[in-house]
N, C-alpha and C positions, 0 to 999 in steps of 0.2 A: 134225289133218285131214292133215297133211304125210304123216303115219305111213300114212293111210289111203291116202294117193296113192300114195307107195311101195311097199305092198302089192300094189295092182291093176295098175300098172306092171310089178312084178317078177314077179307071179302070171297074168298072161295076155297078156304079149307079151314077145319075143325082142329081145334085140339085133340093131338093123338095121331093124327093124319101122318103119312109118310111124305116124306121129299128127298128128291137126289139133289144134291148142289156142288158145287165146286169147290174143295177145300182151301183156306185161305193160304197155304204154303202154295196152292196150282195156280192161285192166281183169282181166286173167288172172293165177293167182297164181305165185310163182318156182318153184313145186315142178313147174309144167306145162312149164316152158322148158329148152334145153338145158345151160344152168349149175345146173340143180335135179334133183330126182328123175328126171325123164324122161330126161335127160342121162346120169344115173348109171346107167340102164338101158341105155343105149345106143342109144335110139330116134333116128330120124331126125325131127327136129321140124318140123313146117311150121304157119302159124299161119292162123285163119281170117282172110276179109276182112273188113274192118269198114267201117262207114256211119256216119261221123262225125256226122250231122243227126242222124240215128236213133237214134245211142249205141248200137248192137247189130252183132251179125252179120247180114252183107249176103246174104239167103238165097239170092238167084239166083246171085250168083258161089260162094258156098259149096256148092251142088250140082254146080258144075261142077267145082271143084275136090274132091269127095270122090269122082266120077266118073273125072278125070284120077288121081290119088295112089292109089286104093283101098288106103286106109290100114287099120292093124290096129286102131285104136280112135280115136275122135273125143272129145273133152272139151269139154264145156260148162260152165258157170259160172266165176266167180271171185273175185276181192278187191274190185273196184269193179265195184257189182252193181246199178244202179239198175231195170232192167226186165227182165222174164223173157226167157231167151234161146229161142231158135226151133226147140225139140227136136221139136215137133209135127210142123214143117215137115220136118225134115233128117233124123231118125233113121231113117224109111222108106229115105232114098237111102243111109244108111252100111248098113244092112240090106242091102239091095242086093248091096253088094260087100263083104259079111263080115265090117265092122269090129263092135265091141264100140263100146256108146253108153255115156260116162261122164258122170256130174252132179257137178262138184265142188261141193256146196250148204255150203260151211264160212259162210258168213256168213248164209244164209238158211235153214236149217235151222227155225227156230222159225217163219218165216212159211211155209213148207212144211207144218209139223205143223199149224198155226193156220189152215191153208187158204184164204190171204190172198193167196198170190202163184202159184206154179205145182205140176203134180202131174208132176214127171219121169218115174214110174216108169211111170204111166199113160199119160204122153207119149210113150213110147217107149226111156225110157233104160235099160239092163239094171242099172246100178249108181249107187248115190248115196255120194259119200265126202261128209265133213261133219267140222266139228270141234261139240264139244259144249258150248260158252260162248261163242256170240256172242247169236244172236236166239235160239238154244236156251239159257236161261239156267242150265247146270248147271256142274258142274266142268270143270275144262281136261281135255279129250282129244279122242280121233276115234272115228268111227263109219263103218262100212261096211255098207249097206243096200243088199240085192239081190233082185231076182226069180228063180225058179228059170230058168237059162237055160243052152241047150246041153248037153253031157255032164256028168254026176258028175265027170267028171275035172279037168273046168275048175273046177267049186269045189273039190277038192282041191287044184287048185295054187293058187287063190286065198289056201286056209288054210294051207297051207304058207307062202306068201309072209308071211302075218298071223306065224304062229309054225313053225318060229324065223327067219323070213325078216325081221323088223324089229322086233320085241317078243318078250321072252322070258316075260313073266307080266303078267297083270291084275291091276291093284290094286283092292282088295275096298270100300277106303272111296271111291273114286271109283265104282264100283259103285252102292253105297247110294246117292250122292248123284244119279247119272245117273237111277235108279229114281225117287227120289224128285220129279226134275225133271219127268220122263215124264208120273208121276202127278198135277203140278200143271198142264201141259200139258191133259192130258184133261180138266180142269175148267175152266182159263181161258185157255188157249191161245188160242183162237179171239179172244176181246177182247182178249187183251195184243196179238194181232199186227196187230188191224184199226187198235187204237189206236197203236200203233206208225209205221202209215202215215198215218195221219191228222195226227201229231205229225210226221212228215217233211216233209209237203206243207206243212203248218204255216210251219214252219222253213224251207222252201224259199222262200215266199211272202213269209216277213217279211222274211228277207235280200234279196231282190229289191227290196221295197221300203226298204230302209236304203240301195239304193245298189249291192249286191254284183251279179257278173256270175254268176246261177248255171244252171248245166247243166240243157238239157231243160226249157226253158220251154212249146215247143209239145208238149210229151208229157207237160204236167202235171209236169214236174219229175223225179217218181220214183214209183216202185211200189212200193219196197223200205223199208228203215231207213235208208237212205244219201239224202245230200243232196251233190252235187258242186259246189263254187265254184272257179270260174275268177279267179284273184288275180293275174295276170301284169301288169297293168294299174296296180297298186297298187304294185309296187317291183320292181326288175331282178331280186332274186332270188326274188320270187314267194312260191310255197308255202313253199320254204328259209327265206325272213323271216318269213311270216305265221303257221306253227305253232308256233315258239319263241316268240314273241312273246305269242301267245295262251295258250301254256301258263304265261309269269309272271302273266297275269292269269287263273289258275285255270281254263283252257277247255281241255282235253285234246282234241286230233283228230289228224289226222297230213297232213303232206304226200302229193301223188300227183301220179303221172304222168298227163297226159290224153293221148287219141289223136295229138294232134299234136305232142307232144313228143318230139324224138329220146330216145335211151337215155342219152347223154351229161348231160342235164339231171335225171338222176334224184336228185341232191342240191338241185337250185334248181326242182323241177317247177312246172309251172302251176296245179295245182291243189291245193284243200284236200278232204279226204275226212270227213264228218259222219256219225257214227252216232246215232241216237236210241233204240236200245233200253233204255240203263240209263235216261235220263232218265224215259224211261215207264214202267221198273221202278218207279221209286221215287216215282211217282204224280203226273206232269206232264201237263198237255193241252195242248192249241192254245195258248192265251192265255201259256203259260209260255215257249213256243218263241218269242212276239214278243220277250220279256225278254231274252232269248238271244242273238237275234239283234243287239239292239239293244247289249249289251255290245260283242259283236267288231265292231259298228261303231263304238262310241268307242275300240276299241283300233287298228283296223286304217286305218280312213277316218279318224276325228277325230283320229286321233294321240295321245289321251290317255295318258296314263303308266300303264302296265300295272299296275303296284303299286297305284295310285288305284283302278283299274278292279277288282283283285282283290278289295279290301276289299267292295265291292258284291256282287260275284259269291259268295263265301263266306256274305255275310250271305241271299243268294238262296236259296243250296244249303243252309241250315241250316233249312230250313222244311220240306226233304223227306228225312224220317230214318227210313223204313220202305220195306219192300220187300214190295209188293204183287202180285197174281197169283200169291199165293203161300198155303199152309195158314194163314201165319201172320197175316197181314192181309187174306186177300180181297182185293174188287175195291177201287180207290180211288174215294172218293166227288168229286166236283166240289163246290165249297164253293158 
């Protein structure tokens, strides 16, 4: 996914061009930032105005920023991505000033393919970049999807930026894996994506009932595979304390900056980011999310020994040993 971002920046922009991206504290990916691929290209990076209450880009302020800066490229999408971004609202404004509209769908590509999130190209994006190993459950890699835009010269520049710009050759075993994944997504993708979102909402609700501060309550917590929890009230080191402790208990998630965190808190951010796509893929449903929420409560709120909780986590996980939404096992059946 980062290689895909790199290729777009190198293919369609020049050093000194302006870009508007999502700040990492607001969920943007590091490759969008001055210290990432955008900075390597020499772009003048600006960040979207963000509405902390809505946990999304502030549309009115963003319109003004686009017209004021007249950027070469605007970038939607990111790594912390509970709600669709306002592509439909802001893409026409970007086109007015001649900007490319890029959408980093690394985390939500499977939800887009499953028709359960948003449809960036039809909403006005020129290009989608993505990883092929998150909600789209294929082998590790990246992809660039675009509709025909501009002149053929622009497409040639983008192709050059891919090869020999950031890659030397493709891997045929990855191509085979991605082809099979695409075929499975055509067959099962809508049901898979729909269950992912049901599970994410169920986990968020269960965590809130267990006493956690889950972000986005007024908006139904999430519209994606991600659940965001603010654990700053549980320990001074917040996510920097919680994530390693949960790992000891066999629960893998990551600490994450939240919009109100300064960058200096990168090692002790307020948040935890939880993705449910893999739990869904092995056949878990909403009731199973309640079990997971309770495991987390035992570790972080009840302060149980994580090694003791781990035994129960492993016993719970042992019941889910097949990969569903696949040609091997089809759809999971509820007991």
